[in-house]
C-alpha atoms as an extended CHARMM CRD file, in Angstrom:
* protein
*
       228  EXT
         1         1  MET       CA            -35.5850000000       10.2740000000      -12.2420000000  PROA      1               0.0000000000
         2         2  LYS       CA            -32.7710000000        8.1150000000      -11.9050000000  PROA      2               0.0000000000
         3         3  LYS       CA            -29.0990000000        8.7510000000      -14.0320000000  PROA      3               0.0000000000
         4         4  ALA       CA            -26.5430000000        6.1530000000      -13.2050000000  PROA      4               0.0000000000
         5         5  VAL       CA            -26.7000000000        2.7030000000      -12.4410000000  PROA      5               0.0000000000
         6         6  PHE       CA            -23.4420000000        1.0930000000      -10.1950000000  PROA      6               0.0000000000
         7         7  PHE       CA            -22.7290000000       -2.4900000000      -10.4800000000  PROA      7               0.0000000000
         8         8  ASP       CA            -20.4090000000       -5.1180000000       -8.5330000000  PROA      8               0.0000000000
         9         9  LEU       CA            -18.2000000000       -6.3660000000      -10.6000000000  PROA      9               0.0000000000
        10        10  PHE       CA            -17.0730000000      -10.5760000000       -9.3270000000  PROA      10              0.0000000000
        11        11  GLU       CA            -20.2540000000      -12.7430000000       -9.6380000000  PROA      11              0.0000000000
        12        12  THR       CA            -22.8320000000       -9.8070000000      -10.7020000000  PROA      12              0.0000000000
        13        13  LEU       CA            -20.3820000000       -9.2700000000      -13.9550000000  PROA      13              0.0000000000
        14        14  ILE       CA            -18.4260000000      -11.8230000000      -14.4350000000  PROA      14              0.0000000000
        15        15  SER       CA            -18.2290000000      -15.5000000000      -12.6750000000  PROA      15              0.0000000000
        16        16  GLU       CA            -15.3260000000      -17.0290000000      -11.3500000000  PROA      16              0.0000000000
        17        17  TYR       CA            -17.1220000000      -20.2730000000      -11.7320000000  PROA      17              0.0000000000
        18        18  ASP       CA            -18.5190000000      -22.1940000000      -14.5510000000  PROA      18              0.0000000000
        19        19  ASP       CA            -21.5190000000      -25.0310000000      -14.4880000000  PROA      19              0.0000000000
        20        20  GLY       CA            -20.8500000000      -24.3010000000      -10.6400000000  PROA      20              0.0000000000
        21        21  LYS       CA            -16.7830000000      -25.2260000000      -10.7660000000  PROA      21              0.0000000000
        22        22  ARG       CA            -14.0070000000      -22.5930000000      -10.1990000000  PROA      22              0.0000000000
        23        23  LYS       CA            -12.5000000000      -21.4430000000      -13.2660000000  PROA      23              0.0000000000
        24        24  ALA       CA             -8.9030000000      -20.9880000000      -11.5630000000  PROA      24              0.0000000000
        25        25  PRO       CA             -7.7240000000      -23.0150000000       -8.7570000000  PROA      25              0.0000000000
        26        26  ARG       CA             -8.5740000000      -21.2390000000       -5.1360000000  PROA      26              0.0000000000
        27        27  SER       CA             -5.8150000000      -18.5210000000       -4.1050000000  PROA      27              0.0000000000
        28        28  THR       CA             -5.2220000000      -20.4860000000       -1.3590000000  PROA      28              0.0000000000
        29        29  HSD       CA             -4.5600000000      -23.3960000000       -3.8510000000  PROA      29              0.0000000000
        30        30  PHE       CA             -1.0520000000      -23.4830000000       -3.3300000000  PROA      30              0.0000000000
        31        31  VAL       CA             -0.1880000000      -23.6440000000        0.8360000000  PROA      31              0.0000000000
        32        32  GLU       CA              0.0980000000      -27.1570000000        0.9400000000  PROA      32              0.0000000000
        33        33  ARG       CA              3.1180000000      -27.3840000000       -1.4590000000  PROA      33              0.0000000000
        34        34  LEU       CA              5.1450000000      -25.0160000000        0.8910000000  PROA      34              0.0000000000
        35        35  GLY       CA              4.3820000000      -27.2170000000        3.6900000000  PROA      35              0.0000000000
        36        36  ILE       CA              2.3500000000      -25.1740000000        5.0670000000  PROA      36              0.0000000000
        37        37  GLU       CA             -1.4540000000      -26.7170000000        6.6840000000  PROA      37              0.0000000000
        38        38  ALA       CA             -4.1070000000      -24.9730000000        4.8980000000  PROA      38              0.0000000000
        39        39  LYS       CA             -6.5080000000      -24.0070000000        7.7030000000  PROA      39              0.0000000000
        40        40  ARG       CA             -3.3270000000      -22.2060000000        9.8850000000  PROA      40              0.0000000000
        41        41  PHE       CA             -3.1250000000      -20.1940000000        6.0430000000  PROA      41              0.0000000000
        42        42  GLU       CA             -6.3670000000      -19.0810000000        5.4860000000  PROA      42              0.0000000000
        43        43  ASN       CA             -7.2510000000      -18.6810000000        8.8750000000  PROA      43              0.0000000000
        44        44  GLU       CA             -4.3880000000      -15.4600000000        8.3860000000  PROA      44              0.0000000000
        45        45  TRP       CA             -5.7880000000      -15.4230000000        5.2200000000  PROA      45              0.0000000000
        46        46  ARG       CA             -8.8150000000      -14.0990000000        6.2910000000  PROA      46              0.0000000000
        47        47  LYS       CA             -7.8550000000      -12.4400000000        9.6600000000  PROA      47              0.0000000000
        48        48  ARG       CA             -6.9900000000      -10.0680000000        6.4370000000  PROA      48              0.0000000000
        49        49  GLN       CA             -9.5780000000       -9.1710000000        4.5630000000  PROA      49              0.0000000000
        50        50  GLU       CA            -10.3470000000       -5.9990000000        5.9750000000  PROA      50              0.0000000000
        51        51  LYS       CA             -6.7450000000       -4.8520000000        5.2780000000  PROA      51              0.0000000000
        52        52  ARG       CA             -6.6790000000       -6.4990000000        1.7300000000  PROA      52              0.0000000000
        53        53  MET       CA             -9.6910000000       -5.3320000000       -0.0470000000  PROA      53              0.0000000000
        54        54  ASP       CA             -9.0750000000       -0.8060000000        1.9510000000  PROA      54              0.0000000000
        55        55  GLY       CA             -5.5130000000       -0.8000000000        0.1540000000  PROA      55              0.0000000000
        56        56  THR       CA             -3.5490000000       -0.8940000000        3.8910000000  PROA      56              0.0000000000
        57        57  TYR       CA             -1.8100000000       -3.9670000000        2.3270000000  PROA      57              0.0000000000
        58        58  ALA       CA              0.1130000000       -2.8700000000       -1.4210000000  PROA      58              0.0000000000
        59        59  ASP       CA             -0.0430000000       -5.9170000000       -3.5040000000  PROA      59              0.0000000000
        60        60  PHE       CA             -0.4890000000       -9.3490000000       -2.9520000000  PROA      60              0.0000000000
        61        61  PRO       CA              3.7160000000      -10.2320000000       -1.9500000000  PROA      61              0.0000000000
        62        62  SER       CA              2.6630000000       -7.2720000000        1.0380000000  PROA      62              0.0000000000
        63        63  VAL       CA             -0.0400000000       -9.6440000000        2.1550000000  PROA      63              0.0000000000
        64        64  LEU       CA              1.9380000000      -13.1200000000        1.4570000000  PROA      64              0.0000000000
        65        65  ARG       CA              5.1310000000      -11.8290000000        2.5460000000  PROA      65              0.0000000000
        66        66  ASP       CA              3.1840000000      -10.8540000000        6.6640000000  PROA      66              0.0000000000
        67        67  ILE       CA              1.4520000000      -13.7840000000        6.7650000000  PROA      67              0.0000000000
        68        68  PHE       CA              4.3340000000      -16.8090000000        5.9230000000  PROA      68              0.0000000000
        69        69  ASN       CA              6.1530000000      -14.3120000000        9.0820000000  PROA      69              0.0000000000
        70        70  GLU       CA              3.4100000000      -14.8790000000       10.9260000000  PROA      70              0.0000000000
        71        71  LEU       CA              3.7650000000      -18.4390000000       10.1180000000  PROA      71              0.0000000000
        72        72  GLY       CA              7.9430000000      -17.9940000000       10.6270000000  PROA      72              0.0000000000
        73        73  HSD       CA              7.2490000000      -19.8060000000        7.1040000000  PROA      73              0.0000000000
        74        74  ALA       CA             11.0890000000      -18.6950000000        4.5010000000  PROA      74              0.0000000000
        75        75  VAL       CA              9.9810000000      -18.8520000000        1.7270000000  PROA      75              0.0000000000
        76        76  SER       CA             12.0520000000      -17.3180000000       -1.0750000000  PROA      76              0.0000000000
        77        77  GLU       CA             11.3130000000      -13.6810000000       -3.2250000000  PROA      77              0.0000000000
        78        78  GLU       CA             11.2180000000      -15.6430000000       -6.5070000000  PROA      78              0.0000000000
        79        79  THR       CA              8.6800000000      -18.2830000000       -5.0030000000  PROA      79              0.0000000000
        80        80  ILE       CA              6.1790000000      -15.3700000000       -3.7480000000  PROA      80              0.0000000000
        81        81  GLU       CA              6.9100000000      -13.2610000000       -7.2380000000  PROA      81              0.0000000000
        82        82  LYS       CA              5.9900000000      -17.0420000000       -8.4360000000  PROA      82              0.0000000000
        83        83  LEU       CA              2.8300000000      -16.9910000000       -6.5690000000  PROA      83              0.0000000000
        84        84  HSD       CA              2.1940000000      -13.4250000000       -7.3060000000  PROA      84              0.0000000000
        85        85  GLN       CA              2.0000000000      -14.5290000000      -10.8390000000  PROA      85              0.0000000000
        86        86  GLU       CA             -0.3060000000      -16.7040000000      -10.2940000000  PROA      86              0.0000000000
        87        87  ARG       CA             -2.3900000000      -15.0770000000       -9.0830000000  PROA      87              0.0000000000
        88        88  ILE       CA             -2.9090000000      -12.5190000000      -11.1480000000  PROA      88              0.0000000000
        89        89  LEU       CA             -3.4710000000      -15.1200000000      -14.2240000000  PROA      89              0.0000000000
        90        90  SER       CA             -5.8770000000      -16.8970000000      -12.2380000000  PROA      90              0.0000000000
        91        91  LYS       CA             -7.8630000000      -13.6310000000      -11.7500000000  PROA      91              0.0000000000
        92        92  SER       CA             -7.5530000000      -12.6110000000      -15.1390000000  PROA      92              0.0000000000
        93        93  LYS       CA             -9.5960000000      -15.7000000000      -16.5690000000  PROA      93              0.0000000000
        94        94  PRO       CA            -13.1180000000      -14.4170000000      -15.2850000000  PROA      94              0.0000000000
        95        95  PHE       CA            -12.6020000000      -11.2890000000      -17.7590000000  PROA      95              0.0000000000
        96        96  LYS       CA            -11.3420000000      -13.6890000000      -20.1970000000  PROA      96              0.0000000000
        97        97  THR       CA            -15.7920000000      -14.3040000000      -21.3310000000  PROA      97              0.0000000000
        98        98  ILE       CA            -17.6700000000      -11.8620000000      -20.6130000000  PROA      98              0.0000000000
        99        99  ASP       CA            -21.9020000000      -13.2020000000      -20.7010000000  PROA      99              0.0000000000
       100       100  HSD       CA            -23.5890000000      -12.1100000000      -23.8760000000  PROA      100             0.0000000000
       101       101  ARG       CA            -26.7320000000      -11.3730000000      -21.3240000000  PROA      101             0.0000000000
       102       102  ILE       CA            -24.0410000000       -8.8000000000      -19.2980000000  PROA      102             0.0000000000
       103       103  LEU       CA            -23.4860000000       -7.0010000000      -22.3280000000  PROA      103             0.0000000000
       104       104  SER       CA            -27.0420000000       -7.1130000000      -23.8730000000  PROA      104             0.0000000000
       105       105  MET       CA            -27.8060000000       -5.6340000000      -20.7910000000  PROA      105             0.0000000000
       106       106  LEU       CA            -25.0790000000       -2.5370000000      -20.6440000000  PROA      106             0.0000000000
       107       107  GLU       CA            -25.7930000000       -1.8340000000      -24.0180000000  PROA      107             0.0000000000
       108       108  GLN       CA            -29.9580000000       -1.3870000000      -23.2990000000  PROA      108             0.0000000000
       109       109  ILE       CA            -28.6250000000        0.9050000000      -20.1700000000  PROA      109             0.0000000000
       110       110  LYS       CA            -25.9860000000        2.6130000000      -22.8500000000  PROA      110             0.0000000000
       111       111  ARG       CA            -28.9500000000        3.4100000000      -25.4720000000  PROA      111             0.0000000000
       112       112  LEU       CA            -31.0260000000        4.5570000000      -22.3460000000  PROA      112             0.0000000000
       113       113  GLU       CA            -28.2740000000        7.1330000000      -21.8350000000  PROA      113             0.0000000000
       114       114  LEU       CA            -27.6790000000        6.6990000000      -17.8190000000  PROA      114             0.0000000000
       115       115  LYS       CA            -23.8950000000        6.1910000000      -16.6390000000  PROA      115             0.0000000000
       116       116  ILE       CA            -22.8990000000        3.7920000000      -15.4320000000  PROA      116             0.0000000000
       117       117  GLY       CA            -20.4450000000        2.4110000000      -12.8030000000  PROA      117             0.0000000000
       118       118  LEU       CA            -18.8340000000       -0.5000000000      -11.2550000000  PROA      118             0.0000000000
       119       119  ILE       CA            -17.5680000000       -0.6050000000       -7.2750000000  PROA      119             0.0000000000
       120       120  SER       CA            -15.3910000000       -3.3460000000       -6.3640000000  PROA      120             0.0000000000
       121       121  ASN       CA            -14.0870000000       -4.7160000000       -3.3500000000  PROA      121             0.0000000000
       122       122  CYS       CA            -10.5540000000       -6.2310000000       -4.5930000000  PROA      122             0.0000000000
       123       123  THR       CA             -6.9780000000       -6.1130000000       -5.1010000000  PROA      123             0.0000000000
       124       124  PRO       CA             -5.0210000000       -4.8190000000       -7.3420000000  PROA      124             0.0000000000
       125       125  GLU       CA             -3.9870000000       -8.0950000000       -9.2030000000  PROA      125             0.0000000000
       126       126  GLU       CA             -7.3520000000       -9.4890000000       -9.1560000000  PROA      126             0.0000000000
       127       127  VAL       CA             -8.6880000000       -6.4340000000      -11.7290000000  PROA      127             0.0000000000
       128       128  MET       CA             -5.2060000000       -6.5360000000      -13.8980000000  PROA      128             0.0000000000
       129       129  GLY       CA             -7.4180000000       -7.8560000000      -16.2850000000  PROA      129             0.0000000000
       130       130  TRP       CA            -10.2480000000       -5.0590000000      -16.4780000000  PROA      130             0.0000000000
       131       131  GLN       CA             -9.3470000000       -2.5040000000      -18.6300000000  PROA      131             0.0000000000
       132       132  SER       CA             -8.3390000000       -5.2720000000      -21.3020000000  PROA      132             0.0000000000
       133       133  SER       CA            -11.8070000000       -7.1340000000      -21.0440000000  PROA      133             0.0000000000
       134       134  ALA       CA            -15.1310000000       -5.9850000000      -22.9500000000  PROA      134             0.0000000000
       135       135  LEU       CA            -16.7980000000       -4.6250000000      -19.9280000000  PROA      135             0.0000000000
       136       136  VAL       CA            -15.0370000000       -0.9330000000      -19.6210000000  PROA      136             0.0000000000
       137       137  ALA       CA            -16.3760000000        0.4050000000      -23.0930000000  PROA      137             0.0000000000
       138       138  TYR       CA            -19.0730000000        0.5860000000      -21.2140000000  PROA      138             0.0000000000
       139       139  PHE       CA            -18.1600000000        1.8120000000      -17.9320000000  PROA      139             0.0000000000
       140       140  ASP       CA            -18.2600000000        6.0410000000      -17.4720000000  PROA      140             0.0000000000
       141       141  ASP       CA            -15.8310000000        5.1470000000      -14.2060000000  PROA      141             0.0000000000
       142       142  ALA       CA            -15.1220000000        2.2090000000      -12.1650000000  PROA      142             0.0000000000
       143       143  VAL       CA            -14.1960000000        2.6320000000       -8.4230000000  PROA      143             0.0000000000
       144       144  PHE       CA            -11.6220000000       -0.1630000000       -6.6500000000  PROA      144             0.0000000000
       145       145  SER       CA            -12.0120000000       -0.4100000000       -2.8060000000  PROA      145             0.0000000000
       146       146  PHE       CA             -7.7140000000       -0.7380000000       -2.4660000000  PROA      146             0.0000000000
       147       147  ASP       CA             -7.2110000000        1.9260000000       -4.9000000000  PROA      147             0.0000000000
       148       148  VAL       CA             -9.9320000000        4.7720000000       -2.0990000000  PROA      148             0.0000000000
       149       149  LYS       CA             -8.9370000000        3.3370000000        0.8700000000  PROA      149             0.0000000000
       150       150  ALA       CA            -13.0560000000        2.5150000000        1.2040000000  PROA      150             0.0000000000
       151       151  ALA       CA            -14.4520000000       -0.9650000000        0.9850000000  PROA      151             0.0000000000
       152       152  LYS       CA            -18.3430000000       -1.6710000000        0.6370000000  PROA      152             0.0000000000
       153       153  PRO       CA            -20.3730000000       -1.5860000000        3.1480000000  PROA      153             0.0000000000
       154       154  ASP       CA            -18.7290000000        1.4900000000        3.6610000000  PROA      154             0.0000000000
       155       155  PRO       CA            -21.3300000000        3.8480000000        2.2150000000  PROA      155             0.0000000000
       156       156  THR       CA            -18.2670000000        6.2550000000        2.7320000000  PROA      156             0.0000000000
       157       157  ILE       CA            -16.8610000000        4.4400000000       -1.1390000000  PROA      157             0.0000000000
       158       158  TYR       CA            -20.6680000000        4.7170000000       -2.9360000000  PROA      158             0.0000000000
       159       159  ARG       CA            -20.0480000000        8.3400000000       -2.1380000000  PROA      159             0.0000000000
       160       160  ILE       CA            -17.3230000000        8.3160000000       -3.4940000000  PROA      160             0.0000000000
       161       161  ALA       CA            -18.4900000000        6.6380000000       -6.9380000000  PROA      161             0.0000000000
       162       162  CYS       CA            -21.1740000000        8.2390000000       -7.1330000000  PROA      162             0.0000000000
       163       163  ASP       CA            -19.5590000000       12.3080000000       -6.8230000000  PROA      163             0.0000000000
       164       164  ARG       CA            -16.9500000000       10.7000000000       -9.7900000000  PROA      164             0.0000000000
       165       165  ILE       CA            -19.5500000000       10.5790000000      -11.9480000000  PROA      165             0.0000000000
       166       166  GLY       CA            -21.2000000000       13.4020000000      -11.0520000000  PROA      166             0.0000000000
       167       167  VAL       CA            -24.7280000000       12.0830000000       -9.5020000000  PROA      167             0.0000000000
       168       168  ALA       CA            -26.4390000000       12.3600000000       -6.0110000000  PROA      168             0.0000000000
       169       169  PRO       CA            -27.0340000000        8.7600000000       -4.0320000000  PROA      169             0.0000000000
       170       170  SER       CA            -30.3660000000        8.8080000000       -4.9350000000  PROA      170             0.0000000000
       171       171  ASP       CA            -30.0360000000        9.3520000000       -8.2690000000  PROA      171             0.0000000000
       172       172  ALA       CA            -28.5780000000        6.4650000000       -8.8300000000  PROA      172             0.0000000000
       173       173  PHE       CA            -29.3390000000        2.1570000000       -9.1300000000  PROA      173             0.0000000000
       174       174  PHE       CA            -26.6110000000       -0.4770000000       -7.2440000000  PROA      174             0.0000000000
       175       175  VAL       CA            -26.7380000000       -4.0130000000       -8.0020000000  PROA      175             0.0000000000
       176       176  GLY       CA            -24.7890000000       -7.0010000000       -6.9150000000  PROA      176             0.0000000000
       177       177  ASP       CA            -24.7170000000      -10.7310000000       -5.9040000000  PROA      177             0.0000000000
       178       178  GLY       CA            -24.8220000000       -9.1130000000       -1.9650000000  PROA      178             0.0000000000
       179       179  GLY       CA            -21.1960000000      -10.5160000000       -0.5900000000  PROA      179             0.0000000000
       180       180  SER       CA            -19.4320000000       -8.1210000000        1.5100000000  PROA      180             0.0000000000
       181       181  ASN       CA            -22.5340000000       -6.6360000000        3.1570000000  PROA      181             0.0000000000
       182       182  GLU       CA            -22.9100000000       -4.5610000000        0.0010000000  PROA      182             0.0000000000
       183       183  LEU       CA            -26.7530000000       -4.2620000000       -0.7340000000  PROA      183             0.0000000000
       184       184  ASN       CA            -27.0480000000       -2.3830000000        2.9110000000  PROA      184             0.0000000000
       185       185  GLY       CA            -23.9500000000       -0.3480000000        2.4090000000  PROA      185             0.0000000000
       186       186  ALA       CA            -26.1220000000        0.9690000000       -0.8150000000  PROA      186             0.0000000000
       187       187  SER       CA            -29.0770000000        1.7500000000        0.6120000000  PROA      187             0.0000000000
       188       188  GLU       CA            -27.5280000000        2.9590000000        3.5150000000  PROA      188             0.0000000000
       189       189  ALA       CA            -25.6530000000        5.8570000000        1.1290000000  PROA      189             0.0000000000
       190       190  GLY       CA            -29.1780000000        6.7820000000       -0.0690000000  PROA      190             0.0000000000
       191       191  MET       CA            -29.6130000000        4.4220000000       -3.4440000000  PROA      191             0.0000000000
       192       192  SER       CA            -31.7680000000        1.8250000000       -4.8210000000  PROA      192             0.0000000000
       193       193  ALA       CA            -29.9180000000       -1.7390000000       -4.1720000000  PROA      193             0.0000000000
       194       194  TYR       CA            -30.6130000000       -4.2430000000       -6.2140000000  PROA      194             0.0000000000
       195       195  HSD       CA            -29.7470000000       -8.0320000000       -5.5870000000  PROA      195             0.0000000000
       196       196  ALA       CA            -28.2300000000      -10.0040000000       -9.1210000000  PROA      196             0.0000000000
       197       197  THR       CA            -28.9910000000      -13.6070000000       -8.7660000000  PROA      197             0.0000000000
       198       198  TRP       CA            -28.1300000000      -14.4660000000      -12.0030000000  PROA      198             0.0000000000
       199       199  PHE       CA            -24.3970000000      -16.2620000000      -11.0420000000  PROA      199             0.0000000000
       200       200  ILE       CA            -25.0420000000      -17.7460000000       -7.6130000000  PROA      200             0.0000000000
       201       201  PRO       CA            -26.2170000000      -20.9100000000       -6.4380000000  PROA      201             0.0000000000
       202       202  GLU       CA            -29.0360000000      -20.3680000000       -4.5540000000  PROA      202             0.0000000000
       203       203  ILE       CA            -28.7290000000      -21.5080000000       -1.2280000000  PROA      203             0.0000000000
       204       204  ARG       CA            -26.5210000000      -18.4500000000       -1.2560000000  PROA      204             0.0000000000
       205       205  ASN       CA            -29.9840000000      -17.1560000000       -2.8110000000  PROA      205             0.0000000000
       206       206  LEU       CA            -32.0250000000      -17.5230000000       -0.2840000000  PROA      206             0.0000000000
       207       207  THR       CA            -29.4510000000      -16.1850000000        2.2830000000  PROA      207             0.0000000000
       208       208  ILE       CA            -30.3150000000      -12.3730000000        1.4520000000  PROA      208             0.0000000000
       209       209  THR       CA            -33.2700000000      -11.1610000000        1.9720000000  PROA      209             0.0000000000
       210       210  GLY       CA            -35.3250000000       -7.3300000000        2.3180000000  PROA      210             0.0000000000
       211       211  TYR       CA            -34.0160000000       -6.9670000000       -1.3610000000  PROA      211             0.0000000000
       212       212  ALA       CA            -35.6000000000       -7.2980000000       -4.5680000000  PROA      212             0.0000000000
       213       213  LYS       CA            -34.4710000000       -9.9580000000       -6.9100000000  PROA      213             0.0000000000
       214       214  LEU       CA            -33.0030000000       -9.6260000000      -10.6100000000  PROA      214             0.0000000000
       215       215  ALA       CA            -32.9450000000      -13.7440000000      -11.8910000000  PROA      215             0.0000000000
       216       216  GLU       CA            -31.2160000000      -12.4370000000      -15.0040000000  PROA      216             0.0000000000
       217       217  PRO       CA            -29.5100000000       -9.3120000000      -16.4210000000  PROA      217             0.0000000000
       218       218  SER       CA            -32.7740000000       -7.8930000000      -18.4030000000  PROA      218             0.0000000000
       219       219  ASP       CA            -34.5710000000       -8.4020000000      -15.2040000000  PROA      219             0.0000000000
       220       220  LEU       CA            -32.9220000000       -4.6700000000      -14.9280000000  PROA      220             0.0000000000
       221       221  ILE       CA            -33.8980000000       -3.1980000000      -17.8430000000  PROA      221             0.0000000000
       222       222  GLY       CA            -37.5360000000       -3.4730000000      -16.8980000000  PROA      222             0.0000000000
       223       223  ILE       CA            -36.7460000000       -2.3620000000      -13.4520000000  PROA      223             0.0000000000
       224       224  ILE       CA            -34.8950000000        1.5100000000      -15.0390000000  PROA      224             0.0000000000
       225       225  ASN       CA            -37.4770000000        1.8160000000      -17.8020000000  PROA      225             0.0000000000
       226       226  GLY       CA            -40.8230000000        1.6870000000      -14.7150000000  PROA      226             0.0000000000
       227       227  VAL       CA            -38.5930000000        4.1000000000      -12.6210000000  PROA      227             0.0000000000
       228       228  LYS       CA            -36.9190000000        6.0700000000      -15.6050000000  PROA      228             0.0000000000
C-alpha cells in the first residue's frame, strides 16, 4: 500500500511556458547587453549545472562572478545584483497562477490521506515563489537540491525526501516530467516512477521511454486508486 506521492516541480506542478512561449525571458537573456557572446556564456553556464543544483554555488551572484571571471569580463556588483533581482522575478512568475488541474489533483490526493512531498533540482532564487504559492498548503515537505547538497538523479535525494516524511521508497510514487534523468533516479531509489507529460511538448515526451505516462494530472488519481 502506497503512503506518499513525491512530485518534481518545474514542468510538473508549474510550467515556465504558456502556449509554447516562455512566461519570462531565458535565464541568460542578459548576456549580450553586457557585451558577452551568448554561446560563450551559455557554455560556461551549462558546465556549472551540477554545482549550481547541489548547492556548491551559494547563489546566483556567485555563479555569475565565477563565469564573468572565467571569461575575463569585468562586471560591477551593482549589475550582478540587478541581474539577480531580474532572475528572482522571472522565476517567480510560474508560481503566480497554478493550473486548476494540478490543484484538483493535489486536493484529491489529500483526501486519499497520502502524504505529499516535493523533490526539486533548483537553486535558491528559482524557488523564492514557493512559500507564497497556492501549492505549499498541500505539501508535507519540500526537498530542494541546493539545500540538501544532492540532486536528481542521485538516489540520495529521494531517500532524504522519504526519510523526512517517514516513508520507505517502496511505499512512494514519484511523478515528474523526466528532466535530469529523474525517473531513473527515483526507480533506482526504489520508488514507483511515472512520467508526467501534461506540460511538455510531444517531441520531448517521445524521448523518454520505459515509464507509464500520465497525460493529465487526474490520471494519477486512477493509478493511486488502482494500487492503493
